[in-house]
N, C-alpha and C positions, 0 to 999 in steps of 0.2 A: 212125741220124741223118741228115739230109739237111741240105746247106747250101744255103739258099735266096738267090736273088739275083733281081733285078729290075730293069727299066729306069725310070729317073727322067727320062726326056725327054718325058714328056707335057705338052702344053699345059695352060696354067693353067686354060683355060675347058672342058678336055675334062673329061666326066663318067665316073668309072669305075664300073661297076656290080658291087655286091657283094651276095651272098646275105646277108639279114638272119641276125645270130645268134639263132636261137630255142632255144638251150638253155636248159631250166628245171631248176634243180638239184632233185633229188627228195629229200624229206626222210627218205626210207629210208637215203641214202646216209650220213647222219649216223650211224646206227646201225651201218651195214657198217664205216665208217671207224673208229668208236670199237672194234668187234670187232677190226678188223685191228691197231689200235695196242694194244689189251690184250695180243693175242696175241705181237706182237713184243717188246713190252716185258717180258712173262714169260720168252720165250725167251732174250733177250739179257741178261737180268737173271741167269738162270742159268747160260748157256752159259760165260762164262770162270771160273766157280766150280767147275764139275764136276770137272776134274783135280785140283785142290787138295782136294775132297771125297774123291776116290780115294787121294790121296797120305795123306791123315789117316786113312783106313780101312785103310792099311798096303799099297796095290795098287802093282805095279811100272808103269813108263810103258807097257809091252807090254799089260799088263792093263787099264789106263785106255783105251788105244787100242782094244782089242776090244771094251769097254763101249762107247764112243764108236761105233764102227761098227755096232753092234746098231740104233740108232736109224735110220742112213741105210739099212741092209738091209731094215728094215721099210718105210720110206719108199719103197723103190724098187717095192714091190709095192703099198702103200696109196696113194699119190698118184693113179695113173692109175685104180685101182678106185674111189676115193673120187668122182670125178667122174661115173661111170657109175652108182654107186649113188644119187647125188644127182638124177640123171635120172630113174631108176625110182622112188625113193620121195619124192622132194622136197628141196629145200635145207634147210628147217628140221631134220628129223629128223637130217641128216647133221651140221648146225651143232651140236646138241645131243649127238650121239654123240661127235664129235670133241672138242668141249669138255669134257665129261665124262671123256673118255680123259686129255687133257691134265691135267685136275684131279686125277685119280687118279695120275698120274706125278710132279706135283709134291709132292704129298703123302706120297708113298713116299720121294721125296728127303729131305723134311724129316725124317722119321723113320729115313731110312738109317744103320745103324750096321753093316751087313754088305755085303758085295760082291754078295750075291744079291738084297738090296733095290735096290742101285743098278742091278744088271741088270735088274729087272722094272721099275722106273720108266723106264728108257730104251726097253725093249720095249713097255711098254704105251702111253706116249706116242707112239712111233713107229709102232705099228700102226695107231692110228686117230686121232693127235693132231692131225694139221695140217689146218686149215680153209681154207688159202689157196686151193686149188682150188676150194673150194665159195664162198668169197667172190668169187673173179673171176667164177665162173658166175652168182651172184646180182646182180654189177653188171652183166653182160652182158644178163640177163634185164629190168632195169628201166631199161637206157639204150639210146636209139638208136644203130644202128651209127655213125652218122656223128658223135657225141658220144663214143663210147669211148675214144678216143686222149685226151680232155681229162680224161674222169674217171678212167681208169688213171694219167693223169699226177697227179692228187689223191691217188690210193691210194698212189704211189710216194713223195709227200711224207709221208705218215702213216706209211709204213713207215720212212722215214728219221728221223722224230722218235723214233719206238720204239727205233731203232738206237743213238739216242744217249744218251736217258734211262734206257734198261734197263742198261747196264753201269755207270753213275754209281750208281744206286740200289742194285745188287747189290754194288758195292764197299763202299759206305757201310755197308750192314747185314751184309756179311759180317764186319765188325769186331767185332760182338756174337757171332756164331755162324753156321756154314754152314748151319744150320736156318732162322735167321730170314728170308734171301732165298727160300728155296724156299717157305715159308708164305706170304710177301708175294706170289711168283708165283702160288701157289694162289689167293690172294684177288683178283688181278685177273682170273684165269680165271671166278671165280665172279660178278665183274662182267659178263664176256662173256657167260656163261650167261644172266643176267638180261636183257641186251640182246637175245639170242636170240628170247626168249618174246615181246618186243614186235614181232618182225618178221612179217609176213603171209608166207604161202607165195605164191612165184611160178610153180612149174611146175603148170600146169592140165592139160597133156597128157602122160601119163607112158605109156613103152613097156610093152606087156604082158609081155614076155619080156626077162629080164636076161641079155646074152651077154657073158661075159668070157673072153678068151683070152690066151694067151702074147703075142700080138702088142699086146696092150693094156699089157703090162709091158715089154717089150723087143720092137721093131718089127725082128725079123731081117731079114726079105726086103727091107724098104726100107733099113736100112743097108747091106745087100749092094749094094744099087743105086746108092745115093749114093756109096759108096766106090770103084765100077767108074767113075764119072763124074768125069774130072780136076779141073775146076773147082770141084765142089762137094767133092770130097775134100779139096782144098787148104783150103777154108775151114773144113771140119769138123776136119781135124787141126790147124789153128792155133788154134782154140777148145779142143779137147782138150789140147793142149800148156799153153795159158795156165790151163785149169783146174787141171790137175796140179801146175803151178808154184805157184799162188795157194794152192790148197787145202793143198799139203803144209806151207806155212809157216802160213797162219791157222788151220788145224786142229789145229795143234800148237804155237801159240803161246804158251798158258799155260805149258805145260810147258818149252818153250826158254825163255821168259822167267824162269820159277823157276830153272832151271838156269843160264842165262847170266848173269843180272843180279842173282840172288839175291831177287827181289821177292816180295810175297805177293799174296794175291788181289785185296786191294782196289787195290794198284797196277797189277795187270794189268787190272783193270776200267777203271781210267782211260786205259790206252792203247787199249782197245777203243772207248771212248767218242772219243777223239780222232781214231781212223780214221773213225768214223761222221761227226762234225762236219766234218772236211777233205771227206769225199766227198760230203755233202749241199751244203756251199756250192759246191764246184766243178761238181757236176751242176746245181744250181739256177741258178747267177750266171754262171758262166765259159764251161761246155764249148762252148755255141754260138758265142761270141765267138772263142774260141781256135780251135774249127774252120774259121770262116770266115777267119781270117787264115794258118793253115797248111794247111788242105786235110785231109782224112781219112788220106790215107797217111802224111803227115808227122807228123800229130798220132798216130797209131798208134806209129809209130816213137818220138816223144817219150816216149809213154805207158809203153811197154815198157822203154826205156833209164831211166826214172824207178824202174821197179820193180827193174831190175837193179841201180842205184846203191843202192837202198834195201838190198837183200840183201847186197850187197858191204859196206855200211857196219854192218848189224846182225852180220854175222860177224867184224867186226873190233873192236867196242866190248863193254865190259862195264858201262859206266857208265848208270844209270838215267835221268837227265835228256836224256842224248845220244840216247836211243831215240826222242824225240818227233820229232827231226829227219828221221831215214831213214821213220818211220811217215808223215810227211807227203808224202815222195815216193812211198810206197807207195799212200797213199789217191789221191793224183794219177793215178798211173799206171792204178791198176785202174778210177777213175772215168772216165777218158777211153777207155781200152782195151776194155772190155767192149761199150760200146754200139756202137762202131765194128765189133768183131768179130761181134756180133749182127746188124748191119746187112749184113755182107760175107755172113754165112751165109744169110739170109733171102733177098738179092737173088741169092743164086747159083741158087736153084730159081725155078720158076714160082708165081703167086699160089696156084694151088689145092695145091701142095705144101709150103707155108710151116708149116702145122701140124704135118707129117709130120717135116720135117727139125728142127724144134723139138722134137718128141718124141723123135727119134733122138739129138739132142744132150742133152738132160736125162736121158736114160737112161744115156748115156756117163757124163754127171758123176755122176750117183748111183752107179755103179759104181767110180768114181773116189773118191768120198767115202765108201765101203765100205772100201777097200784102204788109203787113204792115211792113216788114223789109226794102223792097226797098222803099217804101215811107218814113220811118225814115232816112235811108241814104241819100236819097235825101235832106231832110229837113236839116240834120246836115251838110251836105257838102255846100249847098247853102243858108241856113239862119240862123238867130241867133240860138244857140242851146235852148234858152228858148222856142222856138216855139213848141217842143216836148212836156213839160207839159201842155203848153198854149192849145193845140189842145186837147189833153186829157181832159183838164177842161171843155172844151166846149162840149164834149160828157157827161161828168157827169152831166154838168148844163142842158142839153137835157133831161137827165132821170129825174132829179128833177121835171121839167117842167112837164114831162108825168106823173108822180104820182101825183103832184098837181091837174091836170087836172082830173086825174081818180078818186081822194077822191072828187073832186067838184061834179062831176056826181053821185058817190055814195050816197053822201048827198042831 
């Protein structure tokens, strides 16, 4: 995010020339946005309920963590490969394949009566299920480069809407049974498949050879180069610490809330919806104004401090209604901190290296999301539940310490 400033001392009769806004909204974007909405709706509808489904099948927190990590493990390989496959075979076939995979995963969840079915559901969905990579590629195909920031901003708003409505619907439907929200999610996927059929193909020139290597999954050479560059390493380490601290809490929040507050699936879903509501409001209406008032560095400190306050508060409370207050601080903190960290990361490299540093960061995030559910399951099963927010608080404290040292060196 950048803070914009400009002079207002122009003479009243001075003419300021501006390029005309020639953006024309492509009608195909309506279909893409509906696809994104239905995918996010289905995903967030199911996500808070999966640990409760696992508990109902007699699984331990560690076993639930292992099953949760299966999806992230598959995505580590699938996400980068999906993009290349869509370049080679076209966007539309990959859209359909990914949606059929997601549909199969949701149906298996609806029929899941054993741990094996639960495992297969997450494995199949993770292996081919995410179409966000293809959606972003399709948007790039039909949007002029100078207008892509605006269109991706629209897609973020659609994503946020799914983030809010999914948990609410999932929570209400789970009061009937855990199968009902899974089948409802499958229904949203069917709608998405029907929408894909309406889309024309955008890839007209396809490479003759499909080349996929280890570097497409995890760019080891690039990661080593960035780590040996001090200012890039610092930004990358900051982002990794943030991700680990946040993922540890949010990935294990359902199990933590069930243990700490004695809540059910419906109540946890309302927690997730509250997080989504606050974050969307902050990022849509307030983040630019707050950033202009405080500046990026002070806003980052404020955001991390808010997350630290949230973790300490959650570790100390056992009351259901009190949880909404620290979750507000958590939503504010992640809503303002992540964009600044992302900006710092991309600004630490040249323009031509932006995609590479983001690829390295995404790979590191995927690895974290594989390990963290297992670690969280172990903590909840063998240690006091308060350990989860306390450990996250340690990571956020480390971030504040790093920022303080950086400010001292700068001054």
